[in-house]
N, C-alpha and C positions, 0 to 999 in steps of 0.2 A: 539460531544465527541471534547474540545476541541484540540486544539492540543499538551497542554503542558499533558495533557491524553492522548495522543496516545504516546509517549515518555517515559513513566510510563511503557505504555504496551509495550513499545521495550527492555526494561532492563529483561523480565521474570516477574514482579510484579505481585502478583499470589494472592496479599490481596482483601479482598471483592471481589471474581470474582464475575460475576454475573451471572445467573444461565443463560444456555443455551436454547435456544430458541427453542420452543415444534416442531417446524419440524425437527429441527435434531436430538431431541428425540424419535420423530415416527421413522426417517429412521434408529435408533440406535437399536432400539428395534425389526420395523423391521428384521434385520438383523442379531440380533444377536436369531430370533426364528428363522432366515433359516439354522442357521452356525449349532446350534440345534440339529435341523429334520435332520441334514446332517451328524450330529453323532461328529461335533468334537469339543472340548476343544479351547479355545483362540490361546494357544499355538501350541497346534497339526495343528491348520488353520492360523498364523501367517504366515510362512516359503508359505504357497499356495499362496496368495496375493500379497507377497514380499514387507510384514511389518512387524515390530516389534508385538511382543504379548499386549504392553503398548499403542501403535497406534490402535491397535484392540480394547483395552477395552475404549481407550478414545472413539473412534465412537459412539461403544453402547452404550455411556454413554451422549452420544450426545455433547460433550465438542470439539473434534476437526471437523473441515467439511474435508471430503472424498475427496480426487479429481478421477477424473474420470476415470481415469484407473484404482483404487481400486474400483469401482461402477462394471466396467465395470467384471474387474475378478472374480470379488466375486457374481455378474450372472451367468458370465459360470460355474462356482467352485461349487457354490451352486444347480442351474439350476436353482433360481426364479420366473420363467413363465415372467420376465419382469417387477416386482413389487419393485425391488428396485432401479432399471430407474425409475420409477413413481413417488415413492416417491422424489426422488432426484431431480427431476426437479419442488418442491416446497419446497424446503429445505433453506433456509436463516437463519439466522444470526442478524437477529434484535434485539434482547431480549441480546444478549451476549456481550454488548459495551470493557469491558476489555478485553475480548479472543482473540476477529477475527484481530485486528488490530497484537495481537503477531505471529496470522499467516498470515497474507499478510508478514509484518517482514522473516518469516521464507521462503515465498514461494520467498522474494527480493533479498534472500542471494545466489540460484542456480539460477535467473532467466536469459533467454535469451535475454530479451527487456525488457523495462521499463522505457514507456512514466509518465509523469505529468504535468498535465497544472493550473496553482494557478491564482489567480485574487485576493490573500490575502497577501499572507505571501510569501517571499523567499524559494522555496521549504528545507526541512530538508535538504534535504544532503548537498544542497552548502551554507548552515547559517555558519559566522562564528562562537566564542567566543561570542563575544561583543553581535553580532544578536542574538541569541540566551538566550541568559543571560538578556537582555529587556525584551523579551516576556515572559519571566519566572519571573522576576522581576516583572512586572504589571500587571498578570494575577489576576483574579479577580474568583474565592477568594484566598486569598493572603496564599502565599509557606513561608515553616520554611527556614530557609540560610541552611540546609543541603536536604530538598527535592530539592531547588535549584541547589543545585551544581546536586544533584542524576541525576535531567533533562538532566542538559548539559551536564554531562556525558556521559548518555547516549546516544545523540543524536549526538556529536562527535562523539563516537567509532562507529556508526551504517556508520558516512559517508566513510567509511574505506571501503566499497563498491565501493566509483567510481577508488579507487587504487589497488582494489585485485580482480578484475570484468573484464581486457584488454578485455574478447570476450562480453561481457555486450553490447548494444545497447540499451544508456540512450538519450532520449531525452527530454527536458523540454522549454515547452513554458509557458515565467511568464508574467502578465500586466506590460506595462511601469511604471502604477501608484503608483506599488508597488518598483519600484524602485528607483521613488525616494521620495518617502515617508525617511522623515529622521530618523527614526528603531535608536532609542540609540545617535542620533548628526548628525548631519555632516561629524565628522570623521568615528565614527563607520559606515556611507550609504557612507564614502570614501572608505574604509577598505573594506566594505562588495562587491564592484565593483570589487576592487583588487582583491578578493578569485575569485568571480565569473572568470575575465579574464584567472585568474593561471587556479583553476578546472577544464574549458571547453575546454581547447588547446587538450587534448586528440581527438583522431580521434574517440573514439565509443561513444563520449556524442557529443550534436548536443541541442545547446542556443540557444531558439529564442524568439523573445522581440514584445507585440503583443502591437503592438504603439498606443497611445492615438485618435492620426487622424481613427482611424477603429469605427466610429462610432457605428457597429453592428457587434459580431459577435458570433456565436453556443456557446460559452464557455462563457454564463451570467449566470447562472444558477449555476454554483460553480463552484469550485476543483473538476480533474477528476486523476485515476492513472489506465493506466492500462497495464499487466503486461503477458511475456511467460512464462511457463514454456520450459523444457527440450525437454519434453515430448509433447511440440506444445499445449496446455491448454493455451489458455486467463480467466484471472481473470480479474474484476474490482474493486476499490475500491470510495465510494466516500462518503463523510465528510460534516455535517452540526455544526452548533452552539454544541446542545447536539444529534445529532443522528446521526447514518452512517450505511454505507449498502456497504456489499461483497457480490459481481455478481458475478454469474456463468452464469447462461440461458445465452444463445449464439446468444439469437435474444436481448438482451439490449447490451449485449457484441460489437455486429455488429453496432449498431444503436449510441453505443460508439465511435465506431474506425471511423465513417462517420464525428460524430463532429468532433474527434481529426483530424485528414485527412483533412478538412477544414478549421482548427486552424492551420495549417503545411503551404497552402498555403495561409491564410491574415495574417498572423505574414512575421516580417522583416527575410530574408533569414539571415545563421548565420553570413554570411561575413556582412551583415548591423550591423545586433543588436549586432555582437562583435565592432562593429563604433562607434554605440552607447554607447557602455557601454566607450567607451575608452572617447567621449567626456564627458560621466559625469563623467568620474575620472578626468581631465583636468579641467572641470567646478568648 
């Protein structure tokens, strides 16, 4: 999935939404069978698990990824013999590229921790309008002017998270070469550096640069995002050229946490990273 595709998802565009994955359909069918076995309609059942009937319907259709607390509550209410938990372990969103980032964006809005490592671009939450506009203008296949405006508007709107969630812990690690690339020209790059210095001033926003001098680090396989919900559940999101993964498996998330911790220890400290940004701005 390309970066620009992600932003289309972020503005809740449901046009041409891909089919849900087979594993999510399987979970939905299993859940529906146990619900009907218990004699509940969706409307009767929804308050018991603490969700809206529309959410229950989306989960049973395989179009919404169930949170772990939903699965645990469903097991208890429906006496599902561990079946739902078993199916949930194999749930994946591989086919639903257009819909899955929308779910990630929804989780971002309530997250209490959000960690991001990037080795391609300045993270979307930290981009200036000029930087974002350059990315969308140069996209292949080419976007129309109206599509570019929609993408830029969506990206800037999503950035409100940084100002509206002062109790959320934000951590960003970005490769130095990303910051030195003159995306949009030198003036645009200087504006982007200036914006990074301003956006990362709050105490709950940590920004670190992975220096060029670091010959190897555990993030070379690509960017990653980790997110913690108010229920202390962790999810991860990985993205490539034309594919993405939404990860709920605890073992994989634990491995990504270890990688992110190593990246934090190998990157410049937040103070040294800020000094580097100031030198780049001056240069």
